[in-house]
C-alpha positions in Angstrom: 80.8 149.3 73.5 81.3 147.8 77.0 82.5 150.4 79.5 85.7 149.6 81.3 87.7 151.3 84.1 91.3 150.5 84.9 92.2 150.8 88.6 95.8 151.3 89.6 97.4 152.0 93.0 100.5 152.3 95.0 103.1 153.0 92.3 105.6 154.4 94.8 107.8 156.0 92.1 108.2 152.9 90.0 107.9 154.4 86.6 109.1 151.3 84.9 106.2 149.3 86.3 103.8 152.1 85.6 104.9 152.5 82.0 104.2 148.7 81.4 100.8 149.0 83.1 99.8 152.1 81.1 100.9 150.4 77.9 98.7 147.4 78.7 95.7 149.6 79.5 96.2 151.5 76.3 96.3 148.3 74.3 92.9 147.4 75.8 91.6 150.8 74.6 90.5 151.7 78.2 89.8 155.5 78.4 89.2 155.9 82.2 91.9 155.2 84.7 91.5 155.7 88.5 94.8 155.9 90.4 94.1 155.2 94.1 97.2 157.0 95.3 100.7 156.7 96.8 102.3 157.5 93.4 105.7 159.2 93.9 106.8 158.1 97.4 109.7 155.8 96.6 113.4 155.6 95.7 113.1 154.9 91.9 111.8 157.7 89.7 109.5 160.2 91.3 109.7 162.8 88.5 109.2 160.2 85.7 106.2 158.8 87.5 104.7 162.2 87.9 105.2 163.0 84.3 103.5 159.8 83.1 100.5 160.5 85.3 100.3 164.3 84.7 100.5 163.8 80.9 97.8 161.3 80.8 94.4 163.0 80.7 92.6 159.7 81.3 93.7 159.5 84.9 91.8 160.5 88.0 94.0 160.7 91.0 93.1 159.9 94.6 95.1 161.2 97.5 97.1 158.5 99.3 98.6 158.9 102.7 102.1 159.1 101.2 101.0 161.7 98.7 99.8 163.7 101.6 103.2 163.4 103.4 104.9 165.0 100.4 102.9 168.2 101.0 104.5 168.5 104.4 107.5 170.8 105.0 109.4 168.2 106.8 109.4 164.5 107.8 111.8 162.0 109.4 111.1 159.5 106.7 114.1 158.4 104.6 111.8 158.1 101.6 110.5 161.6 102.1 114.0 163.0 102.3 114.8 161.3 98.9 111.6 162.3 97.1 111.0 165.8 98.5 113.8 167.6 96.6 112.1 166.5 93.3 108.8 168.0 94.2 108.7 171.3 92.4 105.8 173.8 92.6 104.1 172.2 89.5 104.2 168.7 91.0 103.1 170.0 94.4 100.1 171.8 92.8 99.2 168.6 91.0 99.3 166.6 94.2 97.1 169.2 95.9 94.5 168.5 93.2 94.1 164.9 94.1 90.6 163.8 95.3 89.9 162.4 98.8 87.6 159.8 97.2 85.8 159.6 93.9 82.4 158.2 93.0 81.3 156.8 89.7 77.7 155.4 89.4 77.6 152.7 92.1 81.3 152.6 92.7 83.4 154.3 95.4 87.2 154.7 94.9 89.4 155.4 97.9 93.0 154.9 98.9 92.7 153.2 102.3 89.0 153.2 103.5 86.1 155.5 102.5 86.9 157.5 105.7 90.7 157.5 105.9 93.7 157.2 103.6 95.9 155.9 106.5 93.9 152.8 107.5 93.5 149.4 105.9 90.0 148.5 104.7 90.3 144.7 104.5 92.9 144.1 107.1 93.6 145.2 110.7 97.0 145.2 112.4 97.5 144.2 116.0 100.3 142.7 118.2 99.9 139.5 116.3 100.5 141.1 112.9 98.0 141.4 110.0 94.6 139.9 110.5 91.9 139.9 107.8 88.6 141.4 108.8 85.5 139.1 108.5 82.3 139.9 106.7 80.5 140.9 109.8 83.1 143.5 110.8 83.3 144.9 107.3 79.5 145.0 107.0 79.3 147.1 110.2 82.1 149.4 109.2 80.6 150.0 105.7 76.9 150.2 106.8 76.6 153.9 106.0 78.4 153.5 102.6 75.7 153.2 99.9 77.9 152.1 97.0 77.8 148.6 95.7 81.4 148.4 94.8 84.4 149.8 96.8 87.9 149.9 95.3 90.8 150.5 97.6 94.6 150.2 97.8 97.0 151.0 100.6 97.9 147.4 101.6 99.5 146.6 98.2 97.9 143.2 98.1 95.1 142.2 95.7 92.1 140.8 97.5 88.3 140.8 97.1 85.5 140.2 99.6 81.8 140.0 98.9 79.5 141.0 101.7 76.0 139.6 102.5 74.6 143.0 101.7 75.8 142.7 98.1 78.7 145.0 98.4 81.9 144.0 96.7 85.3 145.3 98.0 88.3 145.1 95.8 91.9 145.9 96.7 93.6 146.5 93.4 97.1 145.5 94.6 100.2 147.5 93.8 101.7 148.6 90.5 105.2 149.4 91.8 105.8 148.0 95.3 104.5 144.4 95.8 105.7 144.2 99.5 106.8 146.3 102.4 107.2 146.3 106.2 105.8 149.0 108.5 106.1 149.8 112.2 102.7 151.4 112.7 100.4 150.8 114.4 102.4 147.6 115.2 105.3 146.0 113.3 103.9 144.1 110.3 104.6 143.2 106.7 102.4 143.2 103.6 103.4 140.8 100.8 101.9 139.9 97.4 104.6 137.2 97.0 105.0 138.1 93.3 107.1 140.8 91.5 104.4 141.3 88.9 102.8 144.8 88.6 99.1 144.4 89.7 96.1 146.3 88.6 92.4 145.7 88.2 89.8 146.4 85.4 86.1 146.8 86.1 84.0 145.9 83.1 80.3 147.1 83.0 78.0 144.3 82.1 74.8 144.5 80.1 72.7 144.2 83.2 74.4 147.2 84.8 76.7 145.2 87.1 80.5 145.2 87.1 82.8 142.3 86.3 86.3 142.4 87.9 89.4 141.4 86.1 92.8 141.1 88.0 95.8 141.8 85.7 99.4 140.9 86.5 102.0 142.5 84.2 105.5 141.3 83.7 108.0 144.1 83.4 111.7 144.7 84.0 111.6 144.5 87.8 115.3 143.7 87.9 116.0 147.2 86.5 113.6 148.9 89.0 115.2 146.9 91.8 118.7 147.9 90.8 117.7 151.6 90.8 116.3 151.2 94.3 119.5 149.4 95.4 121.7 152.2 93.9 119.7 154.7 95.8 120.4 153.0 99.1 117.1 151.1 99.6 117.7 147.4 99.9 114.3 147.0 101.3 112.6 148.4 98.2 115.0 146.5 95.9 114.3 143.1 97.6 110.5 143.7 97.6 110.3 144.8 94.0 112.3 141.7 92.8 110.6 139.1 95.0 107.2 140.4 96.2 108.3 139.8 99.7 109.5 142.1 102.5 113.1 142.1 103.5 113.6 140.6 106.9 117.0 141.5 108.5 
């Protein structure tokens, strides 16, 4: 039997999208799921999202920057203030169990980069906005990383780049939040331009390499958007329904 790994990321409390993705993964009979992080940080259904992940023994969880924020005692973030009251001791202990990175054979899984869950791997942000890193820059940054395949999240946008060294980098996109805007380190937006729930499957080939399949799942994004709107987050509501960041 061909071995396959499902890679999901950046759910951001969207249990409706997650449920659809997990159903698709189950239908494909995939028994290993790696969640690259940022699971509960959002205005939709933090507890429902936590339960779906905690009750699934096939999932390995990586610590995202937003997961880390939820372990803090306080934050000025509006999203933190919505989610934090739902984080009981059981969920907090579960979050603390998340891995910084995870290795499997020739694959490295991380949230942002192999070295930080707060930085983008394939992109950099400056005064001009989001710029894509070129092969030379990525080759230098990843020179000390021995793995042939690197899966990351954090930017919420599916993308791959193949380096001259033979390394393949894959950003698995976002299950639950296909666009957002951020102020740090400079104002910028990340947009997938689609409301579909994204995830990736890595299939091991007979020669020991891995083939990559990008999956886009239709789900009831209008329902998820409506919940975000009801919870006072027009930015999430618009992004979930359109795949674009709300510009006001």
